[in-house]
N, C-alpha and C positions, 0 to 999 in steps of 0.2 A: 791237581785241582780240577774238579769237574766244571765244565762250562759248555755252553752251546755256541756253536760257530756264530760269529757276528755279535755276541754279547760282550759288553765290557768286562774287564777282569773283576771278579767278585771282591769287593772291599777296597778297590783302589780307584774308585771314581768312575764316572761315565766318560766315554771317549770324547763326547762333545763338550767343549768348553769355549768360553768367550776368548780366552787368551790364545788357545791353540787352534781355533777353528780356521785360521789362515792357512794351515797346512801342516804336514808332519815334518820332522827334523830331517829333511832330505839331505842337508849338507853336513850332518854330524860326521866327524872323522872316525868315530868308533865303529868297529865291526861288530854288529849285533846279530849276525846270522847264526843259526844253530851250529854248535860245535866250536865256536870261537871262545877263547879263554880270556877272562878279565881278572886283573889283579893277581895273576898267577895262581888262582885257585877256583874261580867260578866259571864253569862251562855253561855257555848260553844254551838253553833248551828251547825256549819259545818266548814270543812277545805276548805278554798277558794283557797289557792295556796301556793307555796313554792318558795322563792327567795334566792338570794345569801347571805342574812343576816339573814334568819330565816323563820318563817311561818306567814301566814295571815289566820285568822279564822273569821268567822261571829259569833257574840255574841250578847246577849241581855243584855242591861244595865238596871239593876233593879232600880237604883236610879233615872235615867232620863226617864225611860220607853220608850226606843227606841233601835233600832238595831244599832250596830256599827261594824266597822271592826277593829279587834285587830291585831296589828303587834307585833310579839314576836321575840326579839333578843336573841337567845338561847346561853348559854355559852358553850355548849358541841357540839361535832361533828367535822368533818374534817375542819380545817382551822379556827376554832373559839377559840380564847384565849383572852377574854376580859380582859383588865386591869381596875383598879379602875379609872384611869384618863380618859380612853376611855368611860367607863360607865357614868362618870360625864359629859363628853362632850356631849354624846348622850342625856343625861337628859336635859342639857342646851338647846340643839337645839330643843328638843321636847317642852320645855317651850316657846322658841321663836316662834315656829310654832303655839303653842296654842294662843299666843298673836296676831298672824297674822290673820286678818279677811278680806278675799277678795272673791268676788263672783267666781273667777276663780282659787281658790286654795282649795283643799280638807281640810276641817276643822279638826284640832286636838283638842280633848276634854280633854284628860287626859294622864298621863304617870306615870310610877313608876316601882317598882321592884316586882317580884313574889318570892315565897318562895324558889325557887331553884337558885335565883340570876338572872334570866332572866329579861331583860328590856322589858316592854310592852308599846305600844302606842295605845291609843284608838282614832280612826279616824271616820270621817263621812262615813256612808255607802251609796254608790251611786248606784242606780239602773240604769243600762245602759250598756255601752260597752266601750272598749278602743278606742282611736282615730285610732289605726291601724285597728281594726275591723270595725269601722265606715267608714273608707276610702275604704273598700273592695267594697262598692257599688259605681258605676260610679257617679261622682259628678263634676259639673262645677268647673273650677280652682278658680273662685272667692269665691265659697262656701268653698272650701278647705282652701283658704287663710284666710278667715274670722275666721274659726275654730282655726287656728294656731295663728292668732292675739289675740284671746281671751286667748289662753294658754300663749302667750307671755306676756300679761298684768298680768297674775298671777305670772310669773317669775319675772317681773319687781317689783311687790309688795314684793316678797320674797327678792330680792336683796336689796331693800330699808330697809328691816328689818335685813339685815346682813346675809342672808342665801344664800348659793350656792347649786344648785340642784345636780350637779356632775354626773347625769345620765339621762338627759332629752332625751326622745324618745317617739314615739307614744304609746308605751305600758304603759308609766307612765302618760298618760293623759286620763281622763275619759270624756265621753260624756253622760250625764244623759238623762233619758227619757224626761226630760223637755227641752232638747236641749242645756243646759248650759255645757260649757267646763270647766273642773277643772284639775289642775295639782296636782299630788301626788308624793310620794316617793322622797322627797327632800334629803338634805344632810344626813338624817337619814339612807339612804340606803347604805352608804359607808361600805366596808368590815371591819369587826371588827379588823382584824389584820393589817390594813393599817394605818401607822402613819399619822399624820396631814401633815407633810412635809417630803419628802424623798429626798435623794441625786439624782440630775438629772443624767440621764444616756442615752446614745445614743444607747444602745444595746436593742435588742428586747427580749421579755420574752422567757425564755427557755422552759416553759411548754405551749404547744399549743395543741388545739384539733386535733385529728387525721384526722378529716374530716372538710371540709370547704364549706360553701355555704351561701345562703341568710339568712337562719335561724340563722346561727352562726354570720354572720356579723351584723345582726340587732337585735338579741335576747339579753337577759340580761346575759351578760357574765362577769365573774370576773376572772382575771388572778392572780393566787396564787403567793404570795411572791413578786409581782411587783406593780400592780395597779388595781383599780377596775373600771369597766365601761363596756360599750358596744362598741366594736371596731369601728363599722361603724359610730358612732357619736362622737368619742373621738377626742378632739383637739390634734394636734401634740405634744404640750408641755406636755400633760398628758402621752403620749406614751413615752416621754423622762424622765418621773419621776418627773416633776414639780407639785406643788400642784394646785388643781382646784381653779378657780376664776371666776369672771364675764365673762372674755373673753372666757373661755372654755365653759361656759353655752351658750354664743352667738354662738359659733361654733356648739354646739350640736343642738341648736334650728334651725340654718340654714341647717344643715345636714338633720334633720328630715323633715323640710319643703321642701327641695329639693326632698327627697324621695316621699313625698306626692304629690307634683306637677307633677313629671316626672315618677313616678313608678319605680324608681331605686335609689340605693344609689349613693351619689356623688363621692365616691371613689370605684374603682373596683379592684378586685384581685382574682386570682384563689386559692391563698394560703394566710395564715395570713401574711406572710412576704411581699407578693406583695401588699396586702391591706395597711399594715402599711407604706410601702415605698411610696405608692401613697399619703397617708395622710401627711407624713412628707415632701414630696416634693411639696405638694399643687397641684397635678395633678387631677383636677376635671374632671369627665367624662362630655363630652358635652351633653347638653339636647337633647332629640330626635327632629329631624327636624320637625316632624309632630305635635309637641306640640303647643297648642294654648296659652300657658302662654306667656305674653308679655315680651319684653326685659327689661323693667324697673324693673320688679319683679326679673328677672334673675340676673341683675346687683347687686341688693342689696343682694340677697342670696349668690352670688359668693364672694362678698366682705367679708361677714361673714365667709366664708370658707377659708380665706387666711391662709396659713401655718404660717406666721409671725403674732403673736398676735397684734403687733403694727399696722398692716395694716387693722385690723378689726375695725368695729365701736367701740367707747369707751364704749358703754353700749347698752343693749337691747332696751332702749327707742329710740335710734337713728335708730335701725333697724325697729322698729314698725312704727316710723314716716315716714321713706322712703317707707315702704310697704303700708301705707295708703294714700300717696300722688300720687294718680292715675293720670298720665298725661292726660288721656282721660277726667277726670273730670276737671283737670286744664285747658285743652284745651277748654272745654265748657265754663269755667269761662272766659278764655281769649277771646273767641269769643263774650261773653257777653260784656266784657269791651271794646275790640277793636271795637266792633260793635256799641258802643254807638252813634257814629256819624251817622251811618246808621239808628239806631233807631230813632234818631231825624228826619231824613229825612222821615222815615216810618210814624212816627206820624204826621209829618207836612202835609202829603197828606192824612192822614187816614180819616179825616172827609169827604174830597171830594170823596175818594174812597168808604167810607161807605155809602154816600148818594145814590150812585148808587145801593147799596144793600137794600135800604129801601123798595124797591118794593117787597121784599121777593120772587123773582123769584127762582125757583128751578134750580140750576146750572146743566149744562150738563157736565159730567165728563169723557166722552170718548174722546180718540184721542186728548189729550191736547198738543201733539207734534206740532199740527197745530199752536199753539201760537208762535212757533219758526220759522214759515215760514218767509223767508226774513231776518232772523237773523242767524240761523245756520241750514240750510237744504242742500240738494244736490246741488241746483244752487249756493248758497252762498259758499259752500265748493269748488265747481269748480272754482268760481271767485278767492277765496283765493289761490287755487292751481296755477292758471295761473299767479296771481300776484307774488307769491313767486318764481315760476319757471322762470318767465319772467326776473328775475335778471340775469339769465345765470350763476350764481355762482355754483360751484360744490357741495356745501353743501345744496343747496336749496331743492332738493328732500327729503333728510333726515329731514330737518327742517319742511317741510310741513307734513311729516308723523307724527312727534312728536306733532306738533300743532294740527293736525286733531284728533289724539288720545286723547289729553288733552281736546279738546272742545267737542268731542263725549261723553266722560265720564261726563263732566260737564253738557251738555245738557240732557243726560240720567238721571242724578240725579235730574235735575230741573223738568223734566216731572214727575218723580216718586213722588217727594215731592208735586208738584203742584196738582197731581191727589189725593193724600192723603188729602190735604187741601180742595180740592173741595168736596170730600166726607164728610169731617167734616162739611162743610158749609151747606150741605143738611139737617143736623140734628140739627143745631143750631136754637134755638127758636128766638133769636134776633141777627142775623148774623152781623149786623152793629156794635155791641158792643162786640162780642166774640173774643177769641184768634185767631180763624182760619182766620178772616179777616185781622188781623195784619200779620199773616204768609203769606197770599196771597199777601198782599201789599209788604212785604219784597221780596218775589220771583219775583214780578214784577220789583222791583228795580234791582235785579240781572239780570233779562232779559234785562233791559236797559243798564247795564254795559257790558253784553255780546254783545249786539248790537253795542255799541261804539267800542269795540275791533274788531269785525268782519268787520265792515265798514272800519275801518282803514286798516286792513290786505288786504281787497279786493280792496283797492283804486288804485292799480297799482304797477308795478315793482319798488321796492325801496330797494337798496342794504343795506342802513343803517338800515331800518326797519327789514330786514331779520335777522340780527344778534341779534335782540332783541325779535323776534317773540315768541320763546319758553318761554322765561322768562315772557313776557307779558301775555301769555296764562295761565301760572302757577300762575300768580299773581292775577287772578280774585278772588273777595271776596268769602270766603267759604260759601257754601250753608247750612252747618250744623247750622249756626247761625240762619237761618230762622225757625228752629225747636225748638229753645230755648225760651221757654215761659218767663223765667225770664228776659232774655235780651230784649225781645220785649216789655215788660211792664215797665222795670226800666229805664225810660228816661225822659228828660225834656218835659213837655207838649208842643204841637204845638201851633202856633198862634191861638187865638180864632176867629179872623176875617176870615170868610170863603173865602173872596176874596184874602187875603194874603196867605192863605193856598194854594189856586189854583196857585198863582204866584210862590210860592216856589216849588211846585210840577213840574211846567213846566220848571223850571230852572235846576232841578236835572239832567236831561238827558244831558244838555250841560256841567255840571260839570263832569259828567261821561266821556264825550269826552276828557276833559282836563286830567283826570287821565289816560286814555288809551294812550294819547300822551306822558305823562310822562313815563309810563312803557315801551313805545316803543322807548324812547330816542329822541323823536321829540320835543326838548326843545324850539327852536325858534317858531315853529308853535303853541305850547302850550301857550307860552307867549303872542302871538298876541291874542289868544282866551280869555285868562284869564283877560287881560286888559279890553276887551270889557265887559266880564261878571261881573267883579267887579264893574264896573260902574252901572250895573243894580241891583246887589245883595245888595250892601252897603245901598242904600236908603230904602230897605225893612225893615231894622232893625232886621232881624232874625239872631241872632248871630251864631247858630250852622252851618248853611249853609255858612255864611260869613267866619267863621273860617276855615272850610274845604277848601274853595276856596283859601284863603290866604296861607294856608299850602301848597297846591299844587303849587301855584304861586311861593313860596319860593324855593321849590325843583326844579322847572323848571329853576329858575335863577342859582341855584347852579350847575345844570347840564351843563349850558352854560358858566360857569366860572364867573358869576357876583356875587361874594361872598358878597359884601357890600349890593347889592340889595336884595339878599337872606336873609341876616341877618335882614334887615329892615322888610321884609314881614313876617318872622317867628316871630319876636317880636309882630307884629300886630295880627298874628294868635293865639299866646298864650293869648293875652289880650281878643280876641273875644271868644276863646274857654272857658276861665274862666267865661266870662259873660254868656255864654250859658251852663254852668255847665257840659262841656264835659271834664271830668278829663282824659280820655284816650288820647284825642288829646292834652291836655295840656302837659302830660308826654312825648308823642312822639315828639311834637314840641320842648319842652325844651331840650330834648336829642339831637336833630339835631342842635339846636342853639349852644349847647356846641361844636359840631364839627365845625360849621361855624366860631365861635369865636376863638377856641383854636387850630384848625388844618388847616382850610382853609386859615386863614388870616396872620399869627397866633398871637393871643394875649394870650399867655400862662397863665400869672398870672390872667388875667380877667377870663379865663375859670376855673382855679382852685378855684377862689372865687365863681363861679357859681355852682361848683360840688355838695356841700352838699344840696343845694336847689333842684337841679335837681334829685339827688338820692332820696331825701325824696318824691318828687312828683311821681317818678317811683314806690317807695315802696307802696304808697297809692293805686295805680292802681293794684298792686299785680298780674302781668302777666309776665310769664317767657320770652316770646318773646320780650316784651317791655323792660324788664330789660336787656336782651341780647343785644338789640340795644344800650342801654345806655352804657353798658360795652365796646362794640366795639368802640363807639365814644370816650369814655374816654380813652381807650387804644391808639387810634390814637393821642389824645392830648399828652399823655405821650411819645409816640414814637417821635412825632415832637419835644418834649423837650429834646430828647436824654435819657430819663429815660426808657431804654429798658426793664429792669427787671420788672418794674411796668406795662409797656405795655403788656409784656408777661402774667403776672398774670391776667390782665383784659380780654385779648383775650381767655385765657384758661377757665375762668369762663363763658364767653359768649358761647363758644363752648359747654361746658357741659350743659348749659341751653337749647341751641338749639337742641342738640341731645335728651335731655329729652322730649322736647315738640314736635319736628318735626320728630324725627327718625334720623337714621344715613345716609340717602341718600336724603336729601332735598337740593335743590340748595343753600339755604341760608347758609348751612354749608361751602360751598366753600369759601365764603368771610372770615369766621372765620379762616379756615385752612390757607388761603393765608396770612392773617394778622399775624397769629402765625409764619408762615414760615419766614416772613420778620423780625419779632421781634427776632427770634432765629438767623437769619443771622447777624443782627446788634450786637448781643451778642457774635458772633463768634462761636456759637454752630451749626456748619454746618450740622452735621448729623441729628439733630433735625429739622433744617430748611428744609433739603432735604425730610424728612419724611412727613412734612405737605404740602410741595409743590407737592409731589407725590400724596397725598390724594386729594388735590385740582384738580390736573390733572385728576385723576380717576373719580371724581365726575362730572367734566365738560364733559369728554368724554362720560360717561354713560348717563347723563341727557340732554346734548346739542348735542351730536354727535361728532365723532372723527375728523371731518373737520370743526368744528365751530371755528371762530377766537379766542374766549376766550380760547380755548385749546392751541393755539399758545402762548398766554400770559403766561399761566402756564408753558409751555416748556421754554420760555424765563427766567422765574424766577428760574427754575431748573438750567439753564445755569449760572445765577448769583451766585447760591450756589456753583457750581463747581469752579467758579473763586475764591470764598472765601476759598475753600479747596485746591487751588493750582493745581487743575486738569484742566489745561487750554485746553488741547486737547479735553477732554470730554465736556467742556464748549462750545468749538467751534462746536462740533457735535450737541449739543442741539440748539444753535443759528441758525445753518444752517437748522436744522429740522423745527424750528419755522418759519424761513424766507420762506422756501419753502411752508409751509402751508399758510402763509399770502399772499404770492404772488399768490398762487392758488385761494384763496378765496376772497381777497380784491384787488389784483392787485399789481404790483411791486412798484407803486408810493404812496401807502397808507402811511400815517405818521408813523404807527406802524411798517411797513416794513422798513422804513428808520431808525428807532431806532435800529432795529436788525442789520442793516448794520454797524451802529456805534459800536454796541456791538462786532461785529466780528473784527472791527479794534482794539478795546480795548484788545481782546484776544491776538492778535499778539503783541501788546505793552507789555502786561503782560508776554509774552513768551520771551521778549527781542528782538523780530523781529521788530525793530523800523522803518526801511524803509518800510517794508511790511505794518505795521500798519498805517504809514503816508499815503501811497497810498490809503488804504481803507478809511481813514477819509477824504481825499481830494475828493474821488468819492462820498462819502456820502454828503459832503458839496455841491457839484455841483448839486446833485439830489434835495436836500432840497431847494436850491435857485431857481431851476427850478419849483418845484412842489408847494412850500409854499410861495415863494417870498423872496427877499433878506433881508427883515426886520423881518422875523418871529423869535420868541424866539428859535426855534429848530436850526436855522442857527447859533445863538450864541453858542449853545451847541457844534455844529460841530467845530466852530472856536476855542473854548476852548480845545476840544480834539486834534486838530491839534497843538495848541500852546504847550500843555503839551508834545506831542510827539517830537516836535522840541527841547524842552528843553533837553530831553534825548539824542538827537543827537548832542547837543552842539551848535545848531543854535539859539543862544539866541536873536539876534536882530529880526529875523523872528518871533520867538515865541512871543516877546513883541508886535509886530505889529498885529498879529492875536488876541492876548488877548485884545488889546486896541479896536479893532473893535468889539469884543464880548462884551466888557464893554458898548460901546455906544448902541448896540442893546438891551442889557439886561436892561439898565437904561430906555430906551424908552418903552420897552414892559412891564417891571415889576415894574417900578418906581425907583427912585434914591436910596431907602433904601430897599434892599431885600437880602436874603442869597446868591442867585446866583451872585448878584452884588459884595457882599463882597468876595466871592470866586475868582472872576475875578480880583479884586483889588490885592489880595494876589498873584495870578499867575503873574500879571504884575510886582509886586515888586520882585518876585523871579527871573524873567528874567533880570531885571535891575541889581540885585546884582550879577548874574552870569556874566554879562558883566563888572563887576567892578564898577558899578555906585551904590555904597553901600548906601550912604545917601538917594539918590532918591528912591532906592528900599525899604529902611527902612520905608520911609514915606508912600509909597503905602501899605505896609504890615500892618503898624499900623492903617491906615484908614480901611483896610479890617477887622482887628481884632475888632476895635471899632464897626463897622457895624454888625459883627457877634454877638457880645455880646448884641448889641441893639435889634437885630431881634429875636435871639433864646435864649438869656440869657448866662451869663458867665459860667454856669455849663454844657452847651451842649458840647458833645464830638466833634462836628464839629468845635468848636473853637480851638481844639487841633492843627490842621494843621496850623492855623494862628500863634499860639504860637510857633510852631516848626520852621516855616519859619522865624519868627522874631528872634528866637534864632540863626538861621544860619547866618543871616546878621549881628547880633550883635557880633557873634563870629569873623567874618571877620573884623569887626571894632575894635576888641580888647577890647570890653566892656564885659568882661567875666562874671562878677557877674550878670549883667542884663540878659545876654544870659542864664546863669544857671537857673535863676528864670523862664524864659519862657520854657526852656526845661523840667524842673521839673514839671511845670504846665501841659504841653502837655502830658507827660508820665503818670501823675496821672489821668488825665481825661480819657485817653485811657484805662488804666488798670481797672479803675472803670467801664467804660461803655462796653468795648469790651473784657476785659480779658487779662491776662498776655501773652498769646501766639498768639494774633491776629497779622497779618502782619503789620497793622498800628502801633501797639504798638512797634513792632520790628523796624520800621522806626524811631520812636522817640528815641529808644535806640541808633541807629546809629548816630543820630544828637548829642545826649548827649556825645557819645564817641568821636566824632569829636571835640567837645569842650574840652574834657579832653586832647586830643592830642595837641590841640592848646595851652593849659595851661602847656604842658610839663609833663603831668601825664599819661603816657601810661599804667601803671599798673592798674589805675582805669578804663581806656577805655577797657582793654582786656576782662573782664567778660561781659561787656555790648555787645561787638561785638560777642563773642562766642555764647551768648544767642540769639542775633538778627539773626545770620546766620541760626539758626534752623527754624525760622518762617517767615523770610522776603519774600516778593513777589520776583519772579524770576527777574523781571525788576530792582529791587533794589539790587540784590544779588552781582553784581560786585562792587558796591560802598562799601558794607559791607566787601567784601574780601580784597579790596585795603586798607581800613582803618585797617583791622585786620593785614594785612602784615606789615603796618607801626608800629602798636602797638607791634607786636611780635619782630620786629627788635629793636625798641627802648628799650624794656625791656631786650633784649638779651636772651629771653627764647628759641626761636627756629627760628634762622635766615634762616635755610634751608627751613623750611615751609614758612617763610615770602617771600623769593624770588620766591618760587614755586607759591604761591598765586598771587603775583604781576605779574608774567609772564603769568599766566592763564588769568588774567584780561586784560593785555596788548593785548593778542591775540584776546580776545573777542571784545575789543574796536576797534582793527584794522579791524576785519571782518565787524563790524557795521559802520565803518567810522565815529566814534565819535572823531573828531579831537582834541578838547580841552582836553578831558579826556585821549586820547591816548598819547598826548604830556606830560601830567603830569605823567602818569605811566612810560613812557620811561625815563623821567628825573630822576625819583626816582630810577629806576633799574640801571641807569648809575652811580648814586651817591652811590649806596649801592651794590657794587659788592661783590662776595664771598670773604671772608677773605683769 
């Protein structure tokens, strides 16, 4: 074994330990001088090192004729008081190690006892150095990681054999001269006086070294009377006195890997106490900003360093799996899979392209940027600039800057790759058949797709296109795929007929134009082009191109709101993609079909029946981005069904996959965060919803610009969250902010701006400012009728808002008239069976019952409930309001048992979907309490009302207070409070001019004077 004089023995711990620092084993009776024989077979050659549990010497094994390393566990000396049980345990572990045979574990050959009672272990003698010494040479992070992965595999094998290392660190890992990594010093290295399990303690060891530094923090240190190990690598539970297990080995492995990757220990402290506190509290030092180690490695290591063992991976196998799943490699695989459609197009024209290469002309590889002339050069850039700035919108300059930067980078990469391929072609003997020609053709396809986009962007001022320009530029197919040999060769063969190949090649550019229109949001224009193209592509019989065109056609129809047409086209695309063996397109199309069926239309049960097949298809493709898309679509289906917890779960899984594959600042993450925010809002978890909507906002501001219209939509969603939190003033601030941005960027009459005007009206209603809210809603209605026409669905939404506000003001007949007009509009625009139609039926019924037309109102509400259950299912939380309203009218009809069933149903649905503290749940408690009052059971109403008052929306608070006043009076519990509550409500209703409710409160107060 090579070592430098004065260095500790490689792999057997530092010579400096807390336990042995008092001195060497001067009184040991064994003769350990060179030439002395131990156990009748081991001749001492040299002392290699001294650890916290004994000595390590080099010896010659006369029986097997080889050099070995002998570890001697001495019975004498400070801190050593071996028991018979301890010796037996060490012997058993040595035997277990001897049975363990693994290339990354130092082999144990023999063990036994010497004449003085010492335990010895004969181990493999490794010529090399420790992993710590090996790491002193500058090495790439991938090489370091690979070394630790090898060591980790050795640990996994030991764990499988029932062995725990207890002191894993770079000093206990050897790197042989053959480059093989081996782990040594397993559980055998535990201090002899440390029991198998000790009582947990939160106190720190009393005996600490006088000095502290990196040497102490990472050296082999043993704390006497408390625990054994090396502080910098010890799991918090070991510091608290718990026994070692797989989890503590996981922690030590991640601590050592952190140190190797970043050149510092994960936990820092100037004193032992500070270091220990950092470990106990899980305060990991941030990796150096200059480190090249990617985030996906850091995330795995950080998880293994969790202070709570339950938060760590369950075993080291999980850590190694995560560390070997390089997203870069996965991305390349994804590019291969997602690019299969492009491969087919590449190979379709490959023969035609290759024919031009048969002349064996030597390509000229200089100044290949000229190939982008007229596609993306200064004149084209200027045209794009004039077109975008020509919209006159304030965010146009920033948008152009972002688009130009994206396309500059894309074109620069294209020229670089195209030059490399050109040089490769110069050296190919048969260029028409080599890999380089496939790469060249792929790059030419990318050039065609770039041309389609820049022609669209330069086509003239277009405000609608401006909002999609950045996203369209970022959506260009990745150029890395064109360098992936496996992807370029693993595809369905092109048509054999040269004439057919030429036809397919000529149509590709027109299909690229359709895709550019789709990404730019030009759905109607794209549909006109795809109809013409499909008529030319279908007769060719070339399935891959036909499938791609059908897929784009479906997405164009979805974008324009034609969901039935989109579904039909997507089913055709799946069939053609299957016929063309394009598994990636099959998976992607099936996932979108799930969304079209289960969310857009929505046919929930049919979508759930599709789910297993779609999931299996996606699994075959084995691509994280494709799987994330599937999870987002499935989550949307669950959300539409009111299964918000399942939706949240799917959205979180999708977000994790996207972050792993695309990084934390890709625009695709904004959709996942937005969906998660909405799911949390439906669940009543407003703080979580706020966090995700703020993340969406930050991503959009950074990637699209602070004045982009999409930013306003995120601000609007934040306003919705503040409504749920009861912070109505803050909600109004957010809505005003979003409205100002939209009016500035899209104009005051844009449909999205009109939505914000309605939201501002709702804020006033939620605040109990019903007259002000009514005025806002009436102005929004007038604008919508002017801008969108009197029969637009958004007009129906405004009518519905006005009707609801009139109900609060007690103007029931006017409310009914508004709701009946909204019903006609919604039936015409959305069809006779739709959730919005069901909602309007319930609103009309509520107005009728408030006017005293109870039977007529009951019939409308029952129709609405039936339609709700038919469209979204009986378990959907949206049906709860119909159940509640039906319970209200049945209460007034004196049909109390029926009313109770509907109120119980409404409360159960809301508690399950929204939680016990959601304002809508509180509203159901109010209605149930009103039933109990009508039944003469005020004592049962009282707890319902007290609980509802804590969580109800402000707009409903007076109804709760008045009901609570009646319940308190009737129970006789606190009649003073009862009159105070009723008086407060009377004053509110008087200020708001709510005549029917004011009259009711006044009558009650008159009849219930102070005794």
